[in-house]
PASEBA-1860 file (N, C-alpha, C; in nm, 3 decimals):
! residues 171
1> MERMTDRR> 8.746/9.680/8.566/8.861/9.745/8.700/8.982/9.815/8.588 ~ 9.009/9.950/8.635/9.122/10.027/8.620/9.229/9.949/8.628 ~ 9.344/9.991/8.541/9.446/9.932/8.543/9.552/10.072/8.594 ~ 9.658/9.982/8.713/9.746/10.080/8.758/9.902/10.022/8.727 ~ 9.958/10.138/8.651/10.101/10.075/8.627/10.173/10.148/8.770 ~ 10.223/9.993/8.855/10.309/10.046/8.992/10.467/10.008/8.907 ~ 10.529/10.139/8.957/10.723/10.096/8.948/10.741/10.039/9.015 ~ 10.728/9.956/9.096/10.800/9.819/9.125/10.770/9.690/9.076
9> SDPLGWLD> 10.645/9.676/8.981/10.688/9.600/8.864/10.699/9.637/8.708 ~ 10.758/9.754/8.697/10.779/9.798/8.637/10.938/9.893/8.639 ~ 11.021/9.882/8.686/11.090/9.989/8.719/11.163/10.085/8.623 ~ 11.164/10.037/8.463/11.222/10.120/8.381/11.148/10.176/8.279 ~ 11.018/10.179/8.335/10.903/10.268/8.273/10.879/10.190/8.097 ~ 10.890/10.074/8.104/10.881/10.015/7.961/10.767/9.951/7.905 ~ 10.664/9.950/8.024/10.584/9.827/7.983/10.433/9.928/8.019 ~ 10.357/9.911/7.919/10.206/10.006/7.968/10.117/9.926/8.066
17> HPDDVDRS> 10.149/9.792/8.049/10.034/9.747/8.140/10.094/9.606/8.217 ~ 10.207/9.631/8.294/10.268/9.516/8.367/10.183/9.345/8.353 ~ 10.020/9.374/8.356/9.968/9.231/8.382/9.965/9.204/8.248 ~ 9.965/9.257/8.158/9.960/9.142/8.013/10.099/9.091/7.961 ~ 10.200/9.064/8.071/10.316/9.046/8.026/10.334/8.864/8.066 ~ 10.374/8.839/8.000/10.343/8.702/8.041/10.478/8.564/8.121 ~ 10.505/8.609/8.224/10.651/8.604/8.263/10.642/8.448/8.288 ~ 10.595/8.372/8.278/10.637/8.218/8.246/10.711/8.164/8.145
25> AQPDNRRK> 10.689/8.292/8.023/10.781/8.219/7.882/10.906/8.260/7.908 ~ 10.952/8.335/8.019/11.137/8.350/8.077/11.163/8.243/8.113 ~ 11.269/8.169/7.983/11.346/8.054/8.061/11.426/8.041/8.206 ~ 11.407/7.966/8.272/11.449/7.905/8.411/11.582/7.996/8.431 ~ 11.691/7.940/8.316/11.828/7.980/8.310/11.860/8.144/8.281 ~ 11.699/8.165/8.286/11.763/8.342/8.267/11.756/8.404/8.361 ~ 11.708/8.379/8.515/11.659/8.469/8.607/11.765/8.478/8.630 ~ 11.760/8.586/8.731/11.863/8.638/8.821/12.025/8.635/8.754
33> GARTMNDE> 12.009/8.665/8.653/12.090/8.737/8.513/12.212/8.631/8.480 ~ 12.134/8.475/8.497/12.244/8.393/8.441/12.257/8.352/8.273 ~ 12.355/8.316/8.230/12.365/8.345/8.066/12.290/8.147/8.008 ~ 12.281/8.184/7.900/12.231/8.027/7.821/12.356/7.909/7.828 ~ 12.378/7.795/7.781/12.423/7.719/7.816/12.537/7.773/7.689 ~ 12.544/7.807/7.580/12.622/7.887/7.485/12.726/8.042/7.490 ~ 12.624/8.089/7.614/12.662/8.231/7.659/12.625/8.284/7.569 ~ 12.524/8.303/7.453/12.454/8.373/7.359/12.382/8.493/7.437
41> HWFSSKLR> 12.370/8.648/7.384/12.287/8.755/7.417/12.144/8.691/7.378 ~ 12.060/8.740/7.474/11.920/8.732/7.411/11.928/8.832/7.300 ~ 11.969/8.932/7.301/11.989/9.045/7.205/12.090/9.104/7.172 ~ 12.089/9.160/7.034/12.179/9.294/7.039/12.140/9.435/7.125 ~ 12.243/9.479/7.179/12.183/9.575/7.272/12.257/9.724/7.195 ~ 12.215/9.840/7.195/12.250/9.954/7.181/12.297/10.055/7.311 ~ 12.388/10.161/7.322/12.421/10.217/7.424/12.392/10.381/7.358 ~ 12.325/10.402/7.424/12.281/10.566/7.440/12.287/10.652/7.535
49> DVDREECL> 12.325/10.831/7.473/12.371/10.851/7.613/12.237/10.933/7.630 ~ 12.192/10.979/7.771/12.038/11.059/7.819/12.113/11.181/7.811 ~ 12.016/11.275/7.766/11.991/11.407/7.757/11.965/11.434/7.928 ~ 12.033/11.550/7.937/12.020/11.606/8.080/11.894/11.636/8.119 ~ 11.787/11.605/8.086/11.631/11.635/8.145/11.583/11.494/8.144 ~ 11.633/11.393/8.081/11.616/11.283/8.094/11.641/11.241/8.215 ~ 11.790/11.275/8.265/11.814/11.221/8.341/11.800/11.276/8.502 ~ 11.705/11.390/8.498/11.684/11.465/8.596/11.534/11.395/8.609
57> RLLRSQQV> 11.450/11.336/8.503/11.349/11.255/8.535/11.390/11.125/8.598 ~ 11.485/11.069/8.537/11.492/10.936/8.599/11.555/10.955/8.758 ~ 11.611/11.077/8.771/11.651/11.082/8.895/11.570/11.078/9.039 ~ 11.470/11.195/8.931/11.346/11.201/9.026/11.225/11.112/9.068 ~ 11.278/10.968/8.967/11.192/10.882/8.975/11.214/10.775/9.067 ~ 11.338/10.762/9.115/11.400/10.668/9.240/11.384/10.747/9.365 ~ 11.425/10.628/9.452/11.442/10.692/9.583/11.583/10.648/9.647 ~ 11.631/10.560/9.598/11.778/10.492/9.634/11.847/10.528/9.568
65> GRIAFVDD> 12.018/10.567/9.589/12.108/10.579/9.502/12.209/10.542/9.570 ~ 12.357/10.522/9.507/12.460/10.517/9.574/12.577/10.602/9.565 ~ 12.579/10.660/9.655/12.676/10.794/9.692/12.853/10.716/9.741 ~ 12.939/10.793/9.647/13.093/10.741/9.608/13.193/10.866/9.676 ~ 13.232/10.833/9.775/13.345/10.941/9.823/13.438/10.843/9.946 ~ 13.533/10.961/9.885/13.668/10.907/10.008/13.664/10.897/10.133 ~ 13.719/10.861/10.187/13.747/10.854/10.383/13.904/10.864/10.402 ~ 13.960/10.809/10.529/14.070/10.785/10.561/14.088/10.684/10.489
73> SGPDVLPV> 14.004/10.563/10.487/14.017/10.445/10.435/14.052/10.401/10.284 ~ 14.021/10.471/10.268/13.996/10.518/10.110/13.874/10.543/9.992 ~ 13.816/10.480/9.882/13.747/10.504/9.834/13.634/10.432/9.933 ~ 13.477/10.500/9.896/13.366/10.380/9.966/13.234/10.445/9.882 ~ 13.168/10.355/9.882/13.016/10.398/9.825/12.928/10.282/9.895 ~ 12.810/10.397/9.938/12.726/10.371/9.988/12.563/10.341/9.935 ~ 12.514/10.247/9.973/12.357/10.293/9.925/12.266/10.373/10.026 ~ 12.203/10.470/9.942/12.129/10.575/10.055/12.009/10.641/10.017
81> NFTMDGDD> 11.879/10.666/10.097/11.760/10.743/10.062/11.820/10.872/9.988 ~ 11.748/10.940/9.917/11.757/11.059/9.848/11.657/11.126/9.820 ~ 11.607/11.293/9.796/11.507/11.327/9.711/11.594/11.434/9.649 ~ 11.534/11.537/9.565/11.586/11.627/9.475/11.542/11.741/9.539 ~ 11.610/11.830/9.517/11.533/11.979/9.585/11.591/12.073/9.466 ~ 11.503/12.122/9.356/11.555/12.154/9.197/11.664/12.077/9.123 ~ 11.775/12.067/9.108/11.895/11.997/9.054/11.977/11.941/9.149 ~ 11.936/11.965/9.278/12.018/11.909/9.358/11.990/11.781/9.422
89> LLVATTGY> 12.107/11.740/9.489/12.038/11.579/9.553/11.996/11.615/9.706 ~ 11.949/11.534/9.792/11.957/11.508/9.938/11.970/11.414/10.017 ~ 12.073/11.419/10.056/12.071/11.295/10.160/12.115/11.318/10.325 ~ 12.006/11.246/10.419/12.019/11.260/10.542/12.122/11.114/10.604 ~ 12.182/11.172/10.666/12.278/11.089/10.739/12.282/11.120/10.911 ~ 12.340/11.001/10.945/12.435/11.071/11.120/12.525/11.186/11.044 ~ 12.536/11.275/11.204/12.643/11.345/11.178/12.795/11.353/11.218 ~ 12.772/11.156/11.278/12.933/11.106/11.320/12.920/11.016/11.259
97> GALARGAT> 12.893/10.970/11.137/12.881/10.860/11.029/12.994/10.851/10.948 ~ 13.048/10.763/10.863/13.183/10.777/10.765/13.138/10.945/10.686 ~ 12.964/10.892/10.628/12.926/10.980/10.541/12.954/11.089/10.528 ~ 12.887/11.147/10.644/12.914/11.296/10.702/13.038/11.311/10.688 ~ 13.143/11.248/10.741/13.288/11.289/10.835/13.350/11.288/10.653 ~ 13.348/11.211/10.575/13.401/11.189/10.418/13.350/11.233/10.307 ~ 13.270/11.287/10.301/13.160/11.330/10.237/13.159/11.501/10.206 ~ 13.112/11.580/10.355/13.071/11.703/10.354/13.209/11.766/10.337
105> GARVAFEV> 13.196/11.855/10.262/13.268/11.945/10.170/13.402/11.918/10.032 ~ 13.315/11.787/10.020/13.383/11.704/9.912/13.321/11.680/9.758 ~ 13.423/11.648/9.677/13.360/11.620/9.559/13.324/11.481/9.595 ~ 13.207/11.449/9.551/13.136/11.313/9.537/13.103/11.322/9.464 ~ 13.027/11.179/9.384/12.959/11.097/9.287/12.842/11.032/9.325 ~ 12.746/11.036/9.273/12.562/10.965/9.309/12.556/10.911/9.206 ~ 12.510/10.789/9.197/12.443/10.712/9.139/12.300/10.660/9.158 ~ 12.226/10.642/9.045/12.096/10.581/9.045/12.110/10.506/8.900
113> DGIDEFNE> 12.010/10.386/8.918/12.029/10.273/8.776/11.896/10.209/8.770 ~ 11.854/10.141/8.681/11.746/10.077/8.645/11.841/9.972/8.547 ~ 11.789/9.823/8.623/11.860/9.734/8.506/11.722/9.623/8.482 ~ 11.754/9.594/8.381/11.629/9.466/8.349/11.698/9.358/8.343 ~ 11.750/9.257/8.358/11.836/9.124/8.352/11.833/9.052/8.237 ~ 11.640/9.022/8.259/11.651/8.940/8.168/11.661/9.017/8.007 ~ 11.635/9.122/7.988/11.653/9.156/7.870/11.769/9.208/7.827 ~ 11.843/9.211/7.958/11.983/9.306/7.901/12.023/9.435/7.885
121> AGWSVVVR> 11.952/9.510/7.955/11.901/9.624/7.938/11.888/9.722/8.086 ~ 11.888/9.861/8.068/11.897/9.947/8.132/11.954/10.054/8.129 ~ 11.973/10.105/8.261/12.016/10.274/8.248/12.081/10.323/8.346 ~ 12.179/10.401/8.352/12.244/10.494/8.441/12.240/10.615/8.462 ~ 12.226/10.676/8.554/12.248/10.840/8.595/12.359/10.818/8.708 ~ 12.439/10.937/8.645/12.578/10.968/8.727/12.594/11.132/8.735 ~ 12.547/11.151/8.903/12.579/11.313/8.921/12.684/11.290/9.013 ~ 12.803/11.440/8.996/12.907/11.478/9.040/12.911/11.630/9.063
129> GRATREST> 12.913/11.597/9.228/12.916/11.794/9.270/12.973/11.757/9.410 ~ 13.021/11.883/9.437/13.053/11.899/9.606/12.895/11.881/9.698 ~ 12.963/11.795/9.802/12.852/11.796/9.901/12.867/11.882/10.032 ~ 12.772/11.936/10.097/12.825/12.050/10.163/12.656/11.991/10.260 ~ 12.713/12.099/10.411/12.616/12.055/10.501/12.480/12.141/10.497 ~ 12.353/12.047/10.504/12.251/12.163/10.462/12.188/12.235/10.579 ~ 12.157/12.327/10.619/12.095/12.368/10.733/11.939/12.454/10.761 ~ 11.961/12.436/10.579/11.801/12.445/10.551/11.738/12.446/10.463
137> FGQSGARP> 11.635/12.410/10.400/11.560/12.304/10.309/11.485/12.432/10.198 ~ 11.519/12.419/10.078/11.514/12.493/9.942/11.357/12.523/9.920 ~ 11.345/12.574/9.847/11.194/12.602/9.819/11.105/12.516/9.839 ~ 11.103/12.391/9.765/11.042/12.323/9.807/11.008/12.201/9.902 ~ 11.039/12.279/10.017/11.087/12.175/10.128/11.119/12.052/10.143 ~ 11.210/12.023/10.056/11.233/11.854/10.016/11.336/11.848/10.118 ~ 11.322/11.753/10.213/11.351/11.685/10.293/11.338/11.508/10.258 ~ 11.485/11.452/10.307/11.523/11.318/10.254/11.485/11.247/10.335
145> HPWADGTR> 11.376/11.130/10.325/11.295/10.972/10.463/11.385/10.877/10.429 ~ 11.484/10.836/10.558/11.587/10.712/10.509/11.512/10.646/10.589 ~ 11.522/10.524/10.510/11.489/10.406/10.528/11.531/10.351/10.706 ~ 11.664/10.365/10.686/11.693/10.326/10.791/11.702/10.400/10.951 ~ 11.694/10.311/11.061/11.616/10.364/11.184/11.738/10.424/11.228 ~ 11.743/10.515/11.334/11.824/10.585/11.393/11.801/10.734/11.358 ~ 11.850/10.812/11.438/11.886/10.975/11.388/11.939/10.978/11.338 ~ 11.914/11.022/11.232/11.957/11.034/11.076/11.888/11.269/11.034
153> NYVLRIAT> 11.988/11.362/11.098/11.930/11.461/11.105/12.045/11.537/11.033 ~ 12.131/11.461/10.981/12.285/11.548/10.932/12.257/11.557/10.734 ~ 12.180/11.661/10.729/12.176/11.629/10.550/12.280/11.693/10.464 ~ 12.278/11.642/10.411/12.406/11.693/10.277/12.327/11.688/10.111 ~ 12.384/11.822/10.098/12.361/11.893/9.955/12.439/11.859/9.868 ~ 12.364/11.714/9.766/12.495/11.771/9.694/12.476/11.834/9.548 ~ 12.541/11.952/9.521/12.483/12.060/9.392/12.584/11.984/9.278 ~ 12.437/11.990/9.174/12.507/11.896/9.069/12.603/11.971/8.996
161> DTIAGRRL> 12.747/11.920/8.986/12.807/12.033/8.909/12.793/11.962/8.775 ~ 12.799/11.814/8.755/12.758/11.745/8.596/12.664/11.641/8.628 ~ 12.591/11.605/8.544/12.525/11.484/8.507/12.542/11.410/8.399 ~ 12.528/11.322/8.395/12.543/11.241/8.284/12.448/11.104/8.329 ~ 12.403/11.023/8.147/12.342/10.919/8.170/12.353/10.852/8.064 ~ 12.349/10.718/8.038/12.322/10.587/7.952/12.233/10.495/7.947 ~ 12.198/10.483/7.859/12.047/10.383/7.839/12.083/10.260/7.741 ~ 12.114/10.127/7.770/12.133/10.019/7.677/12.022/9.952/7.637
169> IPS> 11.962/9.992/7.515/11.836/9.949/7.522/11.892/9.842/7.404 ~ 11.768/9.692/7.392/11.784/9.597/7.308/11.727/9.667/7.170 ~ 11.775/9.604/7.052/11.770/9.619/6.964/11.644/9.552/6.862
END
């Protein structure tokens, strides 16, 4: 029987065959990010910058990220579904919500990540750019598909000004 690598069982893309991993070897106190009794780390880790192409690949591998913007109440961060159109991100929301009011025409930050709590490793990509209302879709015809119910036909395009990523790698 052919094995399939499922993104949900290997969110960081580090395992060739997730079925070969003995998850019973994981100590109970390490589940959900708990520390050991003496608070020692399992591994020493190295922090590495991620180049632009790898950042874009990681962005394209995800469906959910967090958008940071400022509205009348101050800074806010919301989880949203998104899709990529070239190097730009598209987010669908309601036209009357806080995201549409606070982000349209403003500079925003957008973050996606992958975390491996057991190995104390992961990655993060942050995009910064201006969010504008999208009235037509690019050549790819990309359109975000929100998980939340309701009418979400107000689409924000985040034009990528800067993109940066970091990866925490166990030694």
